[in-house]
C-alpha angles and dihedrals in degrees: 000000000000114000117226112239126200114298117268112260097226096156136052125212112209123197118196121184126207092247092203092060110028147002126240099234128199093244093058092047091050092049092052092046090052093047094049102038090242126164127241115316121249115207116229096174122002111255091355114064139012138174121223116190112219137176095233139000106285121227107275090220091062092055094042090053090058098042096043110174095340112130098246124133120216129207130178117190137162112263091229113084093001097146111068127221099204130043122196110189133186114224113208114073088354113060091013126037100239146042106259095207090056089052091051090049090053088055088052092049095247099095100133092045094054096038090059091056091045092053092051092047094050090048090055095246095123134026111275098221093047091048092048094052090047094051094044090050089057089055093061113138093020106146117246090235086072089065090057092050091051092047091052093058100044113121127200119236115255110271095019094110092048092047095053097038094047096048092046091048088057094050103265125144110235122201131181107214111183140172084210128081136298092228087070103030090057091057096044092045091052093045095051100032102247114174092227142353134211129188145130121292119232114218122224142167095232094272109042140015114269093212094249139098129213110266139270098051115230098239140154094298092046092053091056092045092052091050090053093046093050091049091050093045092053095038092241118148113235088240087067095054131093129202128190130189147129110220140073091256088064095057098094092046091049092049094049098047120088087240118024115187124192107211114208083321139183111270093255091055097041091052093051099043122094092217132030139194102204104154111014137064130262087278085081090070088062095047089049087061092050099256114154120221089247088063095054118115133196 
């Protein structure tokens, strides 16, 4: 006779509230724990994030029925290898709050025209590389001073600085991998402390844009390739990597990483990703890895 002990808690369910809109109260946590057979809750940030150890991933419908429309993000990850050693992050509408090419187009007086192409590209309706070449061609003769004006008004997404600083403080490699442009990734990478940055290079004649980019275009396949190369270079198994992005050109990178997070993403991307930040900030990507608020860095 071998007595059956309690089930092994090989997974952890993490709840992260949008702290600007709601509070993660004890009653809700207890109800979810009861419905999922989870163990005692561990607070990561009071009223904002908790961990619930569980024996297996619970049915999402059961949690959704309890949370309803409350702005609370849910993650369920294996306990083993939860903290990642490499972060690959998209830039536009992920690490920063806008699409840079749309901002450049606004400077050129063709904002609506370019934004419509950008939206279709990010939704996966048209090929990214083709759409990029088309949009850049329409920016021909835009003065280089416009790039400086756009760079000056870029704003980082809430939680971006904490995400990068905290992961780097705990030994992770952090890379900005963008389908945008090196003129901007260089500035954002330096500002936030990324280990490296990769993007497309706009061509110019010293005064204005020529309407071309250096080939080959850094597209969906290139993002995934760079993730793999970085992991190999730093001897990090893919299972110990994390990618985060919002557009269709991030899909391959999100699928390849050990943890792929869709951040306030287009429907195509949100549906395909294994993890999603729908309501919260980029802080949620830290809570999903089990970081406590006391471990955050800026």
